[in-house]
N, C-alpha and C positions, 0 to 999 in steps of 0.2 A: 454481561458480555454483549458487545455491539453486534449488529447484523454482520459486519465485516469479519469480526472474530469468529462468529458462528460458522460462516461460510468457509473460512480458512480451516477451522477444526474439522468440518465435514469433508472437505476435499482431502485433507491430510489422512483422515480415517479411511476414505475410499482408496487413496493412493497406497496406503499400507496394505490394505486388503488385496489390491491388484498385484502388488509386488510379491505377495506370498504365493500367487498363482502364475508366476511368470513362465511356466512351462509351455503354454500354447501361444500361438501368434495373436489370438484375439485378446488375451490378457495383456500382452505387450502393447498392442494398439490402445487398449483402454488406459494403461499406465501412462503412455505417451500423451494421450489426450488430457488426462487428469493433470499431468505435469504442466502442460500449456495453460490449462484453466487456472491452476494454482499460481503460476507465474503472473498471469494477468490480474488475478485478484490481489496478490501481494503488491504488485506495482501500483495498483489503484490505491490500496490501503496506505502504502508508504507516501504516495503523493498527497493524500488527504492529511496524513500526519505532518508532512512538510508544510503544507498550507496553514495548518493549525499552529505550528511552531512559529512561522513567520508572522502571523497575526499577533501572537503573544509577544514576540520580540519587538514588533512595531509599537505595541502598547507600552511595553516596558521601557522603550527608548524615548518615550514622551510624545509619541504621535497622537494627535487628536483623532476623534472619530471621522473627521473629514479626510484624513490621510489614509485611512484604511481602504484597501482596494486599489490604491495607486502606488503601493510599494513603500509607503511611509516616508519619513524624512530621509533625505539622501546624505551620506557622510560627506564631510568636506573633502575637496580634491586637494592633493598635495602638488606643489609646483615643481 
């Protein structure tokens, strides 16, 4: 499991624990803070996955190593 997956699992576990104690205002604040942290970690992880996907898509489309990082070959424009 990658570090990102481990962080997501830990935040999820802490969120579940906080939601079980929602009776007091401190637990609600903790749950809200954890929700924001989890959202940020998930956005970062999804962005990383998107970047990995695009690199693989560029390689599969026949992009050479010199094209990586510049978005790869551009599709032909239609008139």
